Backbone as numpy.savetxt, mean C-alpha at the origin, in Angstrom:
# Nx Ny Nz CAx CAy CAz Cx Cy Cz
14.45 19.17 10.92 15.30 18.92 9.76 14.43 18.40 8.63
14.61 18.95 7.45 13.85 18.52 6.28 14.23 17.09 5.91
13.23 16.27 5.69 13.44 14.90 5.27 12.94 14.74 3.84
13.48 13.77 3.13 13.10 13.52 1.74 12.36 12.19 1.68
11.10 12.22 1.24 10.25 11.04 1.29 9.59 10.82 -0.07
9.69 9.60 -0.58 9.02 9.23 -1.82 7.65 8.64 -1.48
6.63 9.10 -2.18 5.26 8.63 -1.94 4.63 8.29 -3.28
4.10 7.08 -3.42 3.38 6.73 -4.65 1.90 7.00 -4.47
1.23 7.30 -5.57 -0.20 7.58 -5.52 -0.54 8.98 -5.08
0.34 9.95 -5.36 0.12 11.31 -4.85 -0.89 12.13 -5.65
-1.36 11.61 -6.76 -2.30 12.39 -7.57 -3.69 12.47 -6.97
-4.01 11.57 -6.03 -5.34 11.59 -5.42 -5.35 10.76 -4.14
-6.47 10.82 -3.44 -6.71 9.93 -2.30 -5.72 10.02 -1.17
-5.38 8.87 -0.61 -4.51 8.80 0.56 -3.12 9.35 0.25
-2.58 9.00 -0.91 -1.25 9.50 -1.27 -1.20 11.01 -1.36
-2.23 11.60 -1.92 -2.30 13.06 -2.03 -2.39 13.70 -0.65
-3.23 13.12 0.22 -3.37 13.65 1.58 -2.06 13.54 2.35
-1.37 12.42 2.20 -0.09 12.25 2.90 0.95 13.24 2.39
1.04 13.39 1.08 2.00 14.33 0.52 1.76 15.74 1.06
0.50 16.12 1.18 0.18 17.44 1.70 0.63 17.58 3.16
0.36 16.58 3.98 0.76 16.62 5.39 2.27 16.70 5.54
2.98 15.91 4.75 4.44 15.91 4.85 5.02 17.25 4.42
4.49 17.81 3.34 5.00 19.10 2.88 4.69 20.21 3.88
3.54 20.12 4.52 3.18 21.13 5.51 4.13 21.13 6.70
4.71 19.97 7.01 5.65 19.91 8.12 7.09 20.16 7.67
7.25 20.49 6.39 8.56 20.89 5.90 9.35 19.83 5.17
8.77 18.66 4.95 9.47 17.59 4.24 9.41 17.80 2.73
10.40 17.25 2.05 10.39 17.22 0.59 9.75 15.92 0.15
8.76 15.99 -0.72 8.06 14.81 -1.20 8.35 14.61 -2.68
8.76 13.40 -3.02 8.90 13.01 -4.42 7.71 12.12 -4.74
6.73 12.67 -5.43 5.52 11.92 -5.73 5.68 11.05 -6.97
5.03 9.90 -6.93 5.03 8.97 -8.05 3.59 8.64 -8.40
3.22 8.83 -9.64 1.86 8.48 -10.07 1.83 8.42 -11.59
0.69 8.06 -12.13 0.55 8.00 -13.58 0.69 9.38 -14.21
0.30 10.41 -13.46 0.36 11.78 -13.96 0.33 12.74 -12.76
0.61 13.99 -13.04 0.54 15.05 -12.02 1.42 14.75 -10.81
2.62 14.25 -11.05 3.54 13.94 -9.97 4.96 14.31 -10.39
5.87 14.32 -9.44 7.27 14.57 -9.77 7.81 13.48 -10.69
7.33 12.26 -10.48 7.71 11.14 -11.32 6.44 10.52 -11.89
6.27 10.58 -13.20 5.10 9.99 -13.86 5.50 8.62 -14.40
4.93 7.56 -13.82 5.29 6.20 -14.22 4.15 5.27 -13.90
4.07 4.18 -14.66 3.01 3.19 -14.50 3.55 2.01 -13.70
3.13 1.88 -12.45 3.62 0.81 -11.59 3.00 -0.55 -11.92
2.12 -0.59 -12.91 1.54 -1.86 -13.33 2.49 -2.65 -14.22
3.53 -2.00 -14.74 4.42 -2.67 -15.68 5.86 -2.69 -15.16
6.64 -3.70 -15.52 8.06 -3.73 -15.13 8.81 -2.50 -15.61
8.51 -2.06 -16.83 9.19 -0.88 -17.37 8.84 0.37 -16.56
7.57 0.50 -16.20 7.15 1.64 -15.41 7.78 1.64 -14.03
7.89 0.47 -13.44 8.52 0.37 -12.12 9.99 0.76 -12.18
10.67 0.28 -13.22 12.08 0.63 -13.39 12.24 2.14 -13.58
11.33 2.72 -14.36 11.38 4.17 -14.57 11.15 4.91 -13.26
10.19 4.44 -12.48 9.89 5.09 -11.20 11.09 5.05 -10.27
11.68 3.89 -10.13 12.83 3.74 -9.24 13.99 4.61 -9.70
14.33 4.53 -10.99 15.46 5.29 -11.50 15.24 6.79 -11.34
14.01 7.25 -11.59 13.71 8.68 -11.50 13.76 9.17 -10.05
13.22 8.38 -9.13 13.26 8.77 -7.72 14.70 8.80 -7.22
15.49 7.82 -7.60 16.90 7.80 -7.20 17.64 9.02 -7.74
17.32 9.40 -8.96 17.95 10.57 -9.55 17.56 11.84 -8.82
16.28 12.00 -8.53 15.80 13.20 -7.85 16.25 13.29 -6.39
16.46 12.13 -5.78 16.83 12.10 -4.36 18.33 12.09 -4.13
19.09 11.93 -5.19 20.53 11.81 -5.01 20.93 10.51 -4.36
20.04 9.52 -4.42 20.37 8.21 -3.87 20.19 8.07 -2.38
19.53 9.05 -1.74 19.29 8.98 -0.29 17.84 9.36 -0.01
17.11 8.47 0.67 15.71 8.73 1.02 15.49 8.46 2.50
14.81 9.39 3.16 14.46 9.20 4.57 13.22 8.34 4.73
12.41 8.27 3.69 11.19 7.48 3.79 10.63 7.13 2.43
9.91 6.00 2.39 9.16 5.60 1.20 7.80 5.12 1.67
6.74 5.61 1.05 5.38 5.18 1.38 4.67 4.80 0.09
4.23 3.56 0.01 3.53 3.07 -1.18 2.02 3.16 -0.95
1.42 4.17 -1.56 -0.03 4.37 -1.43 -0.79 4.01 -2.69
-0.12 3.96 -3.83 -0.81 3.72 -5.10 -1.47 2.34 -5.10
-2.70 2.29 -5.58 -3.40 1.02 -5.65 -4.67 1.13 -6.47
-5.18 -0.02 -6.90 -6.45 -0.07 -7.63 -7.29 -1.18 -7.01
-8.58 -1.19 -7.31 -9.47 -2.13 -6.63 -10.36 -2.96 -7.54
-10.16 -2.89 -8.85 -11.04 -3.61 -9.77 -10.82 -5.11 -9.73
-11.83 -5.89 -10.17 -11.74 -7.36 -10.18 -11.00 -7.88 -11.40
-9.80 -7.35 -11.64 -9.01 -7.71 -12.80 -7.56 -7.97 -12.39
-6.76 -8.61 -13.25 -5.35 -8.85 -12.94 -4.56 -7.57 -12.66
-5.03 -6.43 -13.18 -4.35 -5.16 -12.93 -4.19 -4.91 -11.44
-5.15 -5.36 -10.66 -5.09 -5.17 -9.21 -3.87 -5.86 -8.62
-3.57 -7.05 -9.11 -2.39 -7.77 -8.63 -1.12 -7.09 -9.12
-1.11 -6.63 -10.35 0.06 -5.96 -10.91 0.44 -4.73 -10.10
-0.55 -3.90 -9.78 -0.27 -2.64 -9.09 -0.11 -2.84 -7.59
-1.07 -3.52 -6.97 -1.11 -3.59 -5.51 -0.03 -4.45 -4.89
0.43 -5.46 -5.63 1.51 -6.28 -5.08 2.84 -6.00 -5.78
2.92 -6.33 -7.07 4.21 -6.22 -7.75 4.67 -4.77 -7.90
3.74 -3.85 -8.12 4.11 -2.44 -8.18 4.65 -1.93 -6.87
4.04 -2.37 -5.78 4.48 -1.93 -4.44 5.83 -2.55 -4.07
5.94 -3.86 -4.21 7.17 -4.52 -3.76 8.37 -4.12 -4.62
8.16 -3.96 -5.93 9.26 -3.54 -6.79 9.74 -2.14 -6.43
8.82 -1.26 -6.12 9.19 0.11 -5.74 9.97 0.09 -4.43
9.48 -0.65 -3.46 10.16 -0.70 -2.16 11.54 -1.33 -2.27
11.64 -2.44 -2.97 12.93 -3.09 -3.11 13.90 -2.24 -3.92
13.40 -1.59 -4.95 14.26 -0.75 -5.77 14.80 0.45 -5.03
14.01 0.97 -4.08 14.42 2.16 -3.33 15.08 1.82 -1.99
15.12 0.54 -1.64 15.70 0.14 -0.35 17.15 0.61 -0.17
18.01 0.51 -1.19 19.38 1.02 -1.00 19.43 2.50 -0.64
18.50 3.29 -1.20 18.47 4.71 -0.88 18.01 4.93 0.56
17.13 4.07 1.05 16.73 4.13 2.45 17.91 3.76 3.35
18.61 2.71 2.97 19.74 2.25 3.79 20.82 3.31 3.90
20.86 4.23 2.92 21.88 5.29 2.94 21.51 6.44 3.87
20.27 6.46 4.38 19.82 7.54 5.26 20.11 7.21 6.72
20.08 8.22 7.57 20.38 8.03 8.99 19.26 7.32 9.74
18.02 7.73 9.49 16.87 7.12 10.17 15.77 6.83 9.16
15.97 5.83 8.33 15.01 5.54 7.25 13.75 4.85 7.77
12.65 5.06 7.05 11.37 4.45 7.41 10.61 4.11 6.12
9.78 3.07 6.19 8.96 2.70 5.03 7.58 2.25 5.50
6.60 2.44 4.64 5.23 2.03 4.97 4.46 1.76 3.69
3.40 0.97 3.82 2.53 0.66 2.68 1.09 0.79 3.13
0.20 0.91 2.15 -1.23 0.89 2.42 -1.75 -0.52 2.14
-2.20 -1.19 3.18 -2.83 -2.49 3.04 -4.33 -2.32 2.95
-5.09 -3.25 3.55 -6.54 -3.14 3.52 -7.16 -4.18 4.45
-8.31 -3.84 5.00 -9.10 -4.82 5.74 -9.45 -6.00 4.83
-9.48 -5.76 3.52 -9.78 -6.84 2.57 -8.76 -7.96 2.63
-7.59 -7.68 3.20 -6.56 -8.69 3.31 -6.94 -9.87 4.18
-8.00 -9.73 4.99 -8.45 -10.85 5.83 -9.64 -11.57 5.19
-10.08 -11.10 4.03 -11.23 -11.71 3.35 -10.76 -12.87 2.47
-11.68 -13.72 2.01 -11.29 -14.86 1.17 -10.46 -14.44 -0.04
-9.36 -15.16 -0.25 -8.44 -14.84 -1.33 -8.18 -16.06 -2.19
-7.55 -15.86 -3.31 -7.14 -16.95 -4.19 -5.76 -17.42 -3.74
-5.69 -18.62 -3.18 -4.44 -19.11 -2.59 -3.33 -19.21 -3.63
-3.67 -19.58 -4.85 -2.66 -19.70 -5.90 -2.05 -18.36 -6.26
-2.90 -17.35 -6.38 -2.41 -16.00 -6.69 -1.50 -15.50 -5.57
-1.92 -15.69 -4.33 -1.11 -15.25 -3.19 0.24 -15.94 -3.20
0.25 -17.25 -3.40 1.50 -18.01 -3.41 2.43 -17.54 -4.52
1.89 -17.30 -5.71 2.71 -16.84 -6.83 3.29 -15.46 -6.55
2.51 -14.61 -5.92 3.02 -13.28 -5.54 4.21 -13.43 -4.59
4.04 -14.26 -3.59 5.10 -14.43 -2.59 6.34 -15.10 -3.18
6.16 -15.83 -4.28 7.30 -16.41 -5.00 7.91 -15.41 -5.98
7.34 -14.20 -6.05 7.77 -13.16 -6.98 7.68 -13.63 -8.43
6.65 -14.42 -8.71 6.43 -14.95 -10.05 5.22 -14.22 -10.65
5.48 -13.09 -11.26 4.39 -12.26 -11.77 3.65 -12.94 -12.91
4.39 -13.62 -13.78 3.73 -14.29 -14.90 2.72 -15.31 -14.40
3.11 -16.13 -13.42 2.20 -17.14 -12.87 1.04 -16.48 -12.15
1.32 -15.42 -11.40 0.26 -14.74 -10.65 -0.80 -14.17 -11.59
-0.36 -13.60 -12.71 -1.32 -13.01 -13.64 -2.09 -14.08 -14.41
-1.44 -15.19 -14.70 -2.15 -16.30 -15.35 -3.24 -16.84 -14.43
-2.91 -16.98 -13.15 -3.90 -17.46 -12.17 -4.99 -16.42 -11.95
-4.63 -15.16 -12.03 -5.63 -14.09 -11.90 -6.61 -14.14 -13.08
-6.08 -14.38 -14.27 -6.95 -14.51 -15.45 -7.92 -15.67 -15.27
-7.42 -16.78 -14.72 -8.28 -17.94 -14.49 -9.37 -17.62 -13.47
-9.02 -16.85 -12.45 -10.01 -16.47 -11.44 -11.12 -15.63 -12.07
-10.74 -14.72 -12.95 -11.73 -13.89 -13.63 -12.64 -14.76 -14.49
-12.06 -15.72 -15.20 -12.85 -16.61 -16.05 -13.83 -17.45 -15.23
-13.46 -17.79 -13.99 -14.36 -18.56 -13.10 -15.41 -17.68 -12.45
-15.34 -16.40 -12.70 -16.27 -15.48 -12.05 -15.84 -15.11 -10.64
-14.53 -15.26 -10.33 -14.02 -14.97 -8.99 -13.04 -13.80 -8.99
-13.23 -12.89 -9.93 -12.37 -11.73 -9.99 -12.40 -10.90 -8.72
-13.51 -10.98 -7.97 -13.63 -10.21 -6.73 -12.59 -10.63 -5.69
-12.02 -11.80 -5.87 -11.01 -12.27 -4.90 -9.63 -11.66 -5.15
-9.44 -10.99 -6.26 -8.11 -10.52 -6.61 -7.65 -9.35 -5.74
-8.57 -8.46 -5.36 -8.17 -7.37 -4.47 -7.75 -7.92 -3.10
-8.57 -8.76 -2.45 -8.11 -9.37 -1.19 -6.82 -10.16 -1.36
-6.66 -10.83 -2.48 -5.44 -11.61 -2.73 -4.22 -10.70 -2.76
-4.35 -9.57 -3.45 -3.21 -8.65 -3.56 -2.83 -8.07 -2.21
-3.82 -7.76 -1.38 -3.53 -7.16 -0.08 -3.08 -8.21 0.93
-3.61 -9.43 0.84 -3.14 -10.51 1.70 -1.69 -10.84 1.40
-1.35 -10.94 0.12 0.03 -11.23 -0.27 0.96 -10.12 0.18
0.52 -8.88 0.05 1.36 -7.76 0.46 1.64 -7.79 1.96
0.61 -8.08 2.76 0.80 -8.16 4.21 1.77 -9.27 4.58
1.64 -10.41 3.91 2.53 -11.53 4.21 3.96 -11.24 3.75
4.10 -10.58 2.62 5.43 -10.18 2.15 6.08 -9.24 3.16
5.30 -8.27 3.63 5.83 -7.30 4.58 6.28 -7.99 5.87
5.48 -8.90 6.38 5.84 -9.63 7.60 7.13 -10.41 7.40
7.25 -11.05 6.25 8.42 -11.87 5.96 9.69 -11.03 5.80
9.58 -9.94 5.05 10.76 -9.16 4.73 11.19 -8.21 5.84
10.27 -7.81 6.69 10.57 -6.76 7.68 11.72 -7.11 8.61
11.91 -8.40 8.89 12.92 -8.79 9.88 14.20 -9.33 9.24
14.34 -9.15 7.94 15.52 -9.65 7.24 16.69 -8.68 7.41
17.90 -9.16 7.12 19.07 -8.27 7.17 18.93 -7.07 6.24
18.23 -7.26 5.11 18.09 -6.17 4.15 17.23 -5.02 4.70
16.25 -5.35 5.52 15.38 -4.32 6.08 15.73 -4.03 7.54
15.43 -4.93 8.44 15.75 -4.69 9.86 17.25 -4.51 10.06
18.03 -5.29 9.34 19.48 -5.20 9.49 20.05 -3.86 9.09
19.34 -3.16 8.22 19.74 -1.81 7.81 19.00 -0.72 8.57
18.30 -1.13 9.63 17.61 -0.14 10.47 16.40 0.49 9.81
15.72 -0.28 8.92 14.56 0.27 8.20 13.28 -0.39 8.69
12.49 0.26 9.54 11.17 -0.28 9.89 10.25 -0.21 8.67
9.45 -1.24 8.47 8.46 -1.23 7.40 7.16 -1.81 7.92
6.09 -1.04 7.82 4.79 -1.40 8.37 3.68 -1.03 7.40
2.47 -1.48 7.73 1.31 -1.20 6.88 0.16 -0.63 7.69
-0.57 0.27 7.08 -1.87 0.70 7.59 -2.91 -0.01 6.74
-3.84 -0.72 7.39 -4.90 -1.43 6.68 -6.23 -0.72 6.94
-6.66 0.13 6.04 -7.91 0.87 6.24 -9.13 -0.02 6.05
-10.25 0.46 6.59 -11.54 -0.10 6.25 -12.04 0.63 5.01
-13.24 1.16 5.05 -13.78 1.92 3.92 -13.32 3.37 4.04
-12.68 3.86 2.98 -12.15 5.22 2.98 -12.81 6.01 1.87
-13.16 7.25 2.16 -13.80 8.12 1.19 -12.73 8.72 0.28
-12.52 8.11 -0.87 -11.54 8.57 -1.85 -12.16 8.52 -3.24
-11.50 9.13 -4.23 -12.02 9.03 -5.61 -12.15 7.58 -6.08
-11.27 6.67 -5.59 -11.35 5.27 -6.01 -12.63 4.61 -5.52
-13.07 4.99 -4.31 -14.25 4.35 -3.75 -15.55 5.11 -4.04
-15.44 6.33 -4.53 -16.62 7.19 -4.71 -17.75 6.53 -5.51
-17.45 5.85 -6.64 -18.56 5.25 -7.41 -19.36 4.23 -6.62
-18.74 3.58 -5.65 -19.44 2.57 -4.86 -20.54 3.18 -4.00
-20.31 4.41 -3.55 -21.29 5.05 -2.67 -22.52 5.55 -3.42
-22.43 5.60 -4.74 -23.56 6.05 -5.55 -24.60 4.95 -5.73
-24.23 3.72 -5.42 -25.12 2.57 -5.57 -25.57 2.11 -4.18
-26.85 2.30 -3.85 -27.35 1.97 -2.52 -27.13 0.50 -2.18
-27.37 -0.37 -3.14 -27.20 -1.80 -2.91 -25.74 -2.13 -2.61
-24.82 -1.51 -3.36 -23.40 -1.76 -3.14 -22.96 -1.22 -1.78
-23.55 -0.09 -1.40 -23.20 0.48 -0.09 -23.62 -0.46 1.04
-24.77 -1.08 0.88 -25.22 -2.05 1.89 -24.30 -3.26 1.94
-23.83 -3.70 0.78 -22.88 -4.81 0.73 -21.59 -4.44 1.44
-21.09 -3.23 1.19 -19.86 -2.77 1.82 -20.01 -2.70 3.33
-21.13 -2.18 3.79 -21.34 -2.04 5.23 -21.40 -3.39 5.92
-21.92 -4.38 5.22 -21.98 -5.73 5.79 -20.59 -6.38 5.79
-19.84 -6.16 4.72 -18.52 -6.77 4.60 -17.50 -6.08 5.50
-17.67 -4.76 5.68 -16.72 -3.98 6.49 -17.50 -3.14 7.50
-17.99 -3.76 8.56 -18.73 -3.00 9.58 -17.80 -2.10 10.38
-18.12 -0.81 10.46 -17.23 0.16 11.12 -17.99 0.89 12.24
-18.11 0.27 13.43 -18.89 0.88 14.50 -18.30 2.16 15.07
-16.99 2.35 14.94 -16.36 3.56 15.47 -16.25 4.63 14.40
-17.14 5.60 14.44 -17.08 6.80 13.61 -17.28 6.57 12.10
-17.68 5.37 11.70 -18.03 5.14 10.31 -16.87 5.26 9.34
-17.17 5.66 8.11 -16.16 5.73 7.06 -15.06 6.72 7.44
-13.84 6.42 6.99 -12.71 7.31 7.25 -12.45 8.21 6.05
-11.80 9.32 6.29 -11.33 10.17 5.20 -9.88 9.81 4.90
-9.41 10.25 3.76 -8.02 9.98 3.38 -7.05 10.57 4.40
-7.41 11.70 5.00 -6.53 12.36 5.96 -6.31 11.52 7.20
-7.32 10.75 7.61 -7.17 9.88 8.79 -6.09 8.84 8.54
-6.10 8.24 7.37 -5.11 7.22 7.04 -3.74 7.87 6.86
-3.72 9.04 6.25 -2.46 9.74 6.02 -1.76 10.10 7.32
-2.51 10.49 8.32 -1.91 10.84 9.61 -1.19 9.64 10.22
-1.80 8.46 10.11 -1.16 7.26 10.65 0.10 6.91 9.86
0.04 7.04 8.55 1.22 6.78 7.73 2.33 7.77 8.05
1.95 9.00 8.32 2.96 9.99 8.66 3.74 9.58 9.90
3.04 9.02 10.90 3.74 8.57 12.10 4.63 7.37 11.81
4.15 6.46 10.98 4.95 5.27 10.69 6.30 5.61 10.07
6.36 6.69 9.30 7.63 7.05 8.67 8.33 8.20 9.40
7.86 8.52 10.59 8.50 9.56 11.39 9.72 8.98 12.12
10.70 9.81 12.45 11.86 9.34 13.20 11.48 8.68 14.53
10.36 9.08 15.11 9.95 8.53 16.41 9.67 7.04 16.34
9.31 6.53 15.17 9.03 5.09 15.04 10.33 4.33 14.82
10.98 4.01 15.90 12.29 3.35 15.81 12.22 1.84 15.95
11.13 1.29 16.53 11.13 -0.14 16.86 9.91 -0.93 16.36
8.93 -0.28 15.80 7.79 -1.03 15.25 8.10 -1.44 13.83
8.01 -2.75 13.56 8.21 -3.22 12.19 7.41 -4.49 11.95
7.05 -4.73 10.69 6.32 -5.93 10.32 4.87 -5.93 10.77
4.33 -4.78 11.11 2.97 -4.72 11.66 1.96 -4.25 10.63
0.80 -4.88 10.66 -0.34 -4.45 9.85 -1.35 -3.84 10.82
-1.50 -2.55 10.76 -2.33 -1.82 11.72 -3.69 -1.54 11.08
-4.74 -2.09 11.67 -6.09 -1.94 11.12 -6.69 -0.63 11.58
-6.75 0.32 10.67 -7.34 1.62 10.93 -8.70 1.62 10.24
-9.66 0.93 10.88 -10.87 0.51 10.17 -12.16 0.70 10.95
-12.13 1.57 11.95 -13.34 1.80 12.72 -13.83 0.58 13.47
-12.94 -0.37 13.72 -13.32 -1.57 14.46 -13.73 -2.76 13.61
-13.63 -2.64 12.28 -14.13 -3.71 11.40 -13.41 -5.03 11.63
-12.09 -5.00 11.73 -11.34 -6.25 11.91 -11.73 -6.94 13.21
-11.96 -6.16 14.26 -12.37 -6.73 15.54 -13.76 -7.34 15.45
-14.67 -6.66 14.76 -16.02 -7.18 14.58 -15.98 -8.51 13.81
-15.20 -8.54 12.75 -15.18 -9.69 11.87 -14.45 -10.89 12.48
-13.41 -10.63 13.22 -12.61 -11.72 13.80 -12.95 -12.00 15.26
-13.68 -11.12 15.89 -14.04 -11.31 17.29 -12.83 -11.27 18.19
-12.78 -12.13 19.16 -11.72 -12.10 20.17 -10.50 -12.93 19.76
-10.53 -13.49 18.56 -9.37 -14.29 18.09 -8.20 -13.34 17.86
-7.05 -13.70 18.35 -5.87 -12.84 18.21 -4.68 -13.67 17.74
């Protein structure tokens, strides 16, 4: 049976790979991105998020079998917090009623191994309080201190904690909507491509994200896992952050569980 699934970030990378896999199996995909998608909207802004939600609801007739938030950025700027946390959570919350209207709804997000790295506690707390103004002010302060590099881990840490908190609520679990995350290690995508051109940066990445199992992943590897998370077969897994990282999380954390 054809399912209708909204996917953000379909113009490139993991979102593009997932959209292709879903369409190949006969699903209808409503893509959301800045351009080259069924819905062109900027998830960095409240207005763009509202446009994205309204447009997807219009195209879907108010019923969605799945939502997958793949869109993200990685720069050491407040934009990372705007897109990776507030853009994701606003999209998911805005489309949740359409998921609840489906028979077997599913949702998933793209997290990151960076979510276990040092983060800005203030930014994370403001995100979890849904206080975007405070989060961005604190992000600006982090950049001024020379700690902009913490904003990507902060955005992904906050997202993972939000997902854990919300997954078991009446709004999500109570409506039969599993919501989980795939946390990749280093993935070969257009977003990461410039990093591989710098030998010194590549060495830094390999040290920060050691991947003993098969090295760097392709976007298709992550997309396959996301496809299962939003498949009808996933009826009972929720609130989980699954590290699809070639063993990096295990190397970094050791036997601590």
